[in-house]
N, C-alpha and C positions, 0 to 999 in steps of 0.2 A: 052423952055419946057423941054428939056432934063436935063438942069441944075436944074430946079425946081424939077423934078422927083428924081434926085440924092440927092438933099437936103432933100426931104421928106423921102427917104429911109434911109439916114444917121440919121435923127431924130428918125425914128422907131428903128434903131439899138441902139442908145444911150439910149432912153427912156426904151425900154423893156429889154435890158441887165442890165441896172441899177436896174430896178424893180426885175429882177431875182436874182441879187446879194443881194438886200435888203431882199428878202424873204428867201434866203439861210442863210444870217447872222442871221436872226431872227428865223431860224429853223421852218419855216412854213411847217410842215410835219406831217404825220400820220403813225405810224408803221403798217406794214402788220401783222395781228395776228399770222399767222402760222410761219413766219420767221421775228421776230421783227427787225432784223438788216436791213431789206428791208423797205423803207419808201416811202409813196406816197408824192412826193415833189411838192408843189405848185409853185415852181420856174420854172417848165417846162411850165406852162401856158403862161407866157409872151413870151417864145420862140415860142410857137405855134401861138400866136397872131401876132408876127413879121412875121412868115411864111405866115399867112393868109393875112396880110395887104400888105406885100412887095414881097413875093415869096421866092424861095428856098435860094438864096444867103443871103438876110437879115436874114432869119431864121438861116442859118448856122453860120453867123458871130456872131449873138446874142448868140448862144449856145457856140461858142468858147470863147467869153468873159465871159459868165457864168461859163464855165469850169475853166478858169483862176482864176476867183474870188472865186470859190468854193475851188480850190486847195490852194489858199492863206489863205482863211478863216479856212479851216480844218487843214492846215499845213502838209498835206501828199499828196502822188501822186496817190496811187492805187485806193482808193475809188472814188475820182473825175474822174479818168480815166474810171472806170467801168460805172459811170453815163454818161459820155460823149459818150461812145460806145453804150449806150442804147438810148440816145436821138437822135443822128445823124441818125441811121437807121429809127427811127420813123418819123422824119421830111422828110427824103428822100422818104420813102414809101408813106407817105401822099401826098406829092407833085407829085410823079410819078403816083399814083393812079388817081389823078384828070387829069393829062396830058394824060394818056393812055385812060381813059374813054372819055375825050373830043375829042381825035383824032378819036376814033372808032365810037362813037355815037353822036358827035356834041352837047354834053351837059356836065353836071357835075354830078358826083355821090359821095356824101360824104361816102356812104357805101363802094364804091371801094377804096376810100382814106383810110378809117379806116381799111379795110381788109388788104391792103398792109402795112400800118403802123404797125399793129399788127404782121403780118407775118415777116417783116424785123426785128422788135425789138426782137421778141421772138427767131428767128433763131440766130441772132448775139449774143444775150445775152446768149443763150445756149452754143454757141461755146466759148465765153469768159469765162464763168463759168467753163467749162470743162478744159480749159487751166489753169485757176486759181487754181482749186482744184488738178489737176494732175501734173502740172509742176511748176507754179510760187510760190504758197503758199500752199503746201499740208496740212499744219497744220490747215488751215481754215476748212477742212472737219470735223475735230474733233469738232470745234466750232459749225458748222452747225448741227452736230449730237446732241450736247447739246441743241441747240435751238429747234430741232424737238422733242426731248424727253420731253422738258419742256411744249410743247403743246399737249402731249399725243400721239404722233406718235411713234410707236415701230419700231426702227431700230436696226439691229443686226450686220451690217457689213458696211464697207466703200462704197460698191456698193449700198446697200440700201439707205445710206445717199445721195449718188450722185443722184440716180434716184428720190428720194423724193424731194431733193433740186431743181433739174432741173425742175421737174413737177410744184412745187409750185412757183418757180421763173417765169416760163412761164405764169402761171395764174396771178401772180402779174403784170408782164409786160403787159399782155393783158388788164387787168383792168386799169393800169396806162395810157395806150394809150387812152382808152375811157374817163377816167377822164380828162386828160389834154386837149384832143381834143374837147370834148363836151362843157366844160366850156369855152374854147377859142372861139369855134364857136358861142356860145350864146353871148359872149361879142362882137365878131366881127359883128354879125348881128345887135346887138343893135347900134353899132357905125355906121354901114352902113346905117341904117334907119335915124339916126340923122345927120350924116355927109356923105352923099353919094359921095361927091367929094374927100373924104379923102381915103376911102377904095379902093384899087386897085385890079384888077383881078389877083388872084394867078397864073392862067394859062398863063398870059401874061408876067410873069417875068422869 
């Protein structure tokens, strides 16, 4: 039984990491209107499905493989790394939210999972963006300023750019969590109805 479970988890990782890479290569994404360099990336959905089906470790490994594939496909390090540092807190928060709620209330709450996923992703991404703009690539703040002005947002200083960018990036990340999670949950529930023996309890992993 243990061997079968490991085989199923390995299959989840292979299938959903491959799907994430295919979606990445085919640029299945929608730009965020206020900061077009931010994109709603449908490749995150297979990662969330792997999390729901197998638990935190399969979800984590799937995202690591997706990150490697994204880095190779894009041919650079910084962008894929920022994406990786956004997705990992999301899946960690989602998984932890379910575990905490189940421990306290002996049940499951998707609301708690979504809330922690949003919190973790927004906080971590805010920190990484501050580090990026102030220390790693200060020239990016000028690019962000051009993007903001192109959408009609009046910014007159680097501080204004930073605040607007962090605010809009936070909104983007919150929306991305909801998009990736809700679509993945809908697909997961559909699979659980048709194949109840395939879907595993996320909280048991």
